[in-house]
C-alpha positions in Angstrom: 17.1 304.8 -78.5 17.0 302.4 -81.5 18.0 303.2 -85.0 17.2 302.0 -88.5 13.9 301.7 -90.3 10.6 300.9 -88.5 11.2 297.3 -89.6 14.4 296.8 -87.8 14.9 298.9 -84.7 18.0 298.0 -82.7 19.6 299.1 -79.5 23.3 299.8 -79.2 24.5 297.8 -76.2 27.9 297.0 -74.7 29.7 294.3 -72.8 33.1 294.0 -71.2 36.0 291.8 -72.2 38.1 290.1 -69.5 40.9 292.6 -70.1 38.5 295.5 -69.6 37.6 296.7 -73.0 34.1 298.1 -73.7 32.8 296.2 -76.6 29.7 297.1 -78.7 26.9 295.1 -80.3 23.6 295.8 -81.9 20.6 294.1 -80.4 17.6 293.7 -82.6 14.7 292.5 -80.4 12.5 289.5 -81.4 12.0 285.8 -81.2 10.1 283.9 -78.5 11.2 282.4 -75.2 13.4 279.4 -75.8 14.2 280.4 -79.4 17.9 280.7 -80.3 19.4 284.1 -80.8 21.0 284.8 -84.2 24.6 285.8 -83.4 26.3 287.6 -86.3 30.1 288.0 -86.5 31.8 290.0 -89.2 35.0 289.8 -91.3 38.4 291.1 -90.5 38.0 294.8 -91.3 34.2 294.9 -91.0 31.6 295.5 -88.3 28.0 294.9 -87.1 26.6 297.1 -89.9 27.4 294.4 -92.5 24.4 292.4 -91.1 21.8 295.2 -91.7 20.4 293.4 -94.8 19.9 290.2 -92.8 18.5 292.0 -89.8 16.0 293.9 -92.0 14.5 290.6 -93.0 14.6 288.4 -89.8 14.5 290.9 -86.9 11.2 290.5 -85.0 10.9 286.9 -86.0 14.3 286.4 -84.3 16.4 288.3 -81.8 19.6 289.2 -83.7 22.8 290.2 -82.0 25.5 291.7 -84.2 28.9 292.2 -82.6 31.8 294.5 -83.3 35.0 292.7 -82.5 37.5 294.6 -80.4 39.1 297.4 -82.5 36.1 297.7 -84.9 33.0 299.9 -85.1 31.7 300.9 -81.7 34.1 298.7 -79.8 37.1 300.0 -78.0 40.5 299.6 -79.5 42.8 297.2 -77.8 45.8 298.4 -75.7 47.9 295.5 -77.0 47.6 294.8 -80.8 48.6 291.1 -80.1 45.1 290.6 -78.7 43.8 291.2 -82.2 43.6 287.4 -82.9 40.7 284.9 -83.5 41.1 283.1 -80.1 40.7 286.4 -78.3 37.6 287.3 -80.3 36.1 283.9 -79.5 36.8 284.5 -75.8 35.3 288.0 -76.0 32.1 286.6 -77.6 31.8 283.8 -75.1 32.0 286.5 -72.4 29.0 288.3 -74.1 26.9 285.1 -74.1 27.6 284.5 -70.4 27.0 288.1 -69.4 23.7 288.3 -71.4 22.7 284.8 -70.3 22.1 283.8 -74.0 21.3 280.1 -73.8 21.4 279.1 -77.5 22.7 280.7 -80.7 22.6 280.3 -84.4 26.0 281.7 -85.4 26.3 283.6 -88.7 30.0 284.2 -89.3 31.5 286.0 -92.4 35.1 285.2 -93.1 36.9 285.9 -89.8 33.5 285.6 -88.1 33.3 282.0 -89.5 36.7 281.2 -88.0 35.5 282.6 -84.7 32.3 280.5 -85.0 34.5 277.3 -85.4 36.7 278.3 -82.4 33.6 278.8 -80.2 32.6 275.3 -81.2 36.1 274.0 -80.4 36.0 275.7 -77.0 32.9 273.7 -76.3 30.4 276.5 -76.3 27.5 274.2 -76.1 25.0 276.9 -76.9 25.7 276.8 -80.7 22.6 275.2 -82.2 23.5 275.7 -85.9 25.9 277.8 -87.9 26.2 279.7 -91.2 29.8 280.0 -92.4 30.2 282.7 -95.0 33.0 282.1 -97.4 35.8 280.7 -95.2 37.2 277.4 -94.2 40.1 275.7 -92.5 42.4 276.2 -95.5 42.6 279.8 -96.6 43.8 280.5 -100.1 47.1 282.4 -100.1 46.0 284.5 -103.0 43.1 286.0 -101.0 45.4 286.5 -98.0 47.8 288.4 -100.2 45.0 290.6 -101.5 43.8 291.4 -97.9 47.3 292.1 -96.7 47.5 294.6 -99.6 44.8 296.8 -98.1 44.4 296.0 -94.4 45.8 298.6 -92.0 46.5 301.2 -94.7 44.8 304.2 -93.2 43.4 305.8 -96.4 40.8 308.5 -96.0 38.5 310.4 -98.4 36.9 313.8 -98.6 33.4 312.5 -99.4 31.3 309.3 -99.4 31.4 309.3 -103.2 35.2 309.3 -103.2 35.2 306.5 -100.7 32.7 304.5 -102.7 34.7 304.9 -105.9 37.9 303.8 -104.1 36.2 300.6 -102.9 34.9 300.0 -106.4 38.4 300.2 -107.8 39.8 297.9 -105.1 37.1 295.3 -105.0 35.1 295.8 -108.2 36.1 292.3 -109.5 34.6 290.7 -106.5 31.1 292.2 -107.0 30.7 292.7 -110.8 27.0 293.5 -110.5 27.4 296.3 -108.0 26.3 299.7 -109.2 27.5 303.0 -107.7 24.7 303.1 -105.1 25.7 299.6 -103.9 29.2 300.8 -103.5 28.0 303.8 -101.5 26.0 301.5 -99.2 29.1 299.2 -98.9 31.3 302.3 -98.0 28.9 303.4 -95.3 29.1 300.0 -93.7 32.9 299.8 -93.8 33.7 303.4 -93.0 32.8 306.3 -90.8 33.4 310.1 -90.5 36.7 310.6 -88.7 37.5 313.4 -86.2 38.8 315.6 -89.0 35.6 315.3 -91.0 37.1 313.0 -93.6 35.8 309.5 -94.4 38.0 306.8 -92.7 37.9 303.0 -92.3 36.0 302.1 -89.2 38.7 300.0 -87.5 42.0 300.2 -85.6 44.8 300.1 -88.2 46.8 298.0 -85.7 44.6 294.9 -86.4 46.9 294.5 -89.4 50.0 293.8 -87.1 49.2 290.2 -86.0 47.6 289.5 -89.4 50.7 290.5 -91.2 53.0 288.2 -89.2 54.0 285.1 -91.2 51.0 282.6 -90.9 49.1 285.6 -89.4 45.8 284.6 -91.1 45.4 281.6 -88.8 48.2 282.1 -86.3 49.8 279.0 -88.0 47.2 276.8 -86.3 45.5 273.9 -88.0 41.9 275.0 -88.2 40.4 271.6 -89.2 39.8 270.4 -85.7 37.9 273.7 -84.9 35.7 273.4 -88.0 35.1 269.7 -87.3 33.9 270.7 -83.9 30.7 272.0 -85.7 30.0 268.4 -86.8 26.6 267.1 -85.9 24.9 270.5 -86.0 23.2 271.9 -89.1 25.8 274.0 -90.9 25.2 276.1 -94.0 28.4 276.9 -95.9 28.1 279.9 -98.3 30.8 280.2 -101.0 31.2 283.0 -103.4 31.7 281.5 -106.8 34.6 283.9 -107.4 36.0 283.6 -103.9 39.8 283.9 -103.5 39.7 282.7 -99.9 37.7 279.5 -100.0 38.5 277.2 -102.8 36.0 274.7 -104.3 38.3 271.9 -103.1 38.3 273.1 -99.5 34.5 273.5 -99.6 34.1 270.0 -101.0 36.4 268.6 -98.3 34.4 270.5 -95.6 31.2 268.8 -96.9 32.9 265.4 -96.5 34.5 266.0 -93.1 31.8 268.1 -91.3 28.7 266.0 -90.6 25.6 268.1 -91.2 27.2 270.6 -93.6 25.5 271.8 -96.8 27.2 274.1 -99.3 25.5 276.8 -101.3 27.5 278.5 -104.0 26.6 282.2 -104.6 27.1 283.0 -108.3 29.1 286.0 -109.6 30.3 287.0 -106.2 33.8 287.0 -104.7 34.8 287.2 -101.1 32.5 287.5 -99.4 28.8 287.2 -100.2 27.0 290.2 -98.6 23.9 288.2 -97.6 21.8 290.5 -99.9 22.0 288.1 -102.9 18.8 286.3 -103.9 20.5 282.9 -103.7 21.9 283.7 -100.2 18.6 284.9 -98.9 16.7 281.9 -100.1 19.2 279.6 -98.5 19.1 281.5 -95.2 15.3 281.6 -95.1 15.2 277.8 -95.6 18.0 277.2 -93.1 16.6 279.4 -90.4 13.1 278.1 -91.0 14.4 274.6 -90.2 15.9 275.7 -86.9 12.6 277.1 -85.4 
């Protein structure tokens, strides 16, 4: 049975990775035959729920598929933490597209999801018609990486949703200066879940931090320029939080030069990463998606 408001019913569905994990995605029905599917991929510690604001708006008009990478949300945790890496996520997603016979996609990738989008392009997944890259690029600011290392994999837990929301506000308040307490509460409910002991816990396998915390763990030491350049020739919308500590203005400008078809939109007063609920973001997405019909 679907969930959500009447506007945006979805089904919880599953696919299998090549190494036998049961992986979860949300499937919002919509679109017409021959229309691309919107494929949403979240950030490092996040999950399919982050795309609720977008799905609320576009579901029905489009079919929207929001994945949980292995180790997050409704997806199984990996047996080997070394498989928590972007190449593996790209392979897992490619498997989903094959299994579901999805012919064409518009990728919307936030942070890690944007890296996975570029890797899918580099793997020659021909079905990518267009892409939205949310606040990430081939060069990742060390300052942002240090901030993420500071919190990823620390299994904090909270007695109530309100405690969880306040903790997020303390950690990330500078990134979203306009958020009010109810925004933080919504944010918490997307990032966290009720654990087996009834406390509020982060909704991911703490071991995702292990490969990330290796030296060069953010990109596995790989040069990501060739992957991002593989998106060239398709329409690409690059969203950048004006206060982002992961995507610098310099990297964004270089991406616009090097990636044919890329347009950058800066989201004011937001750090890493825009939530896709901002007016500026929604206007840019509506225009971008409208052009892909």
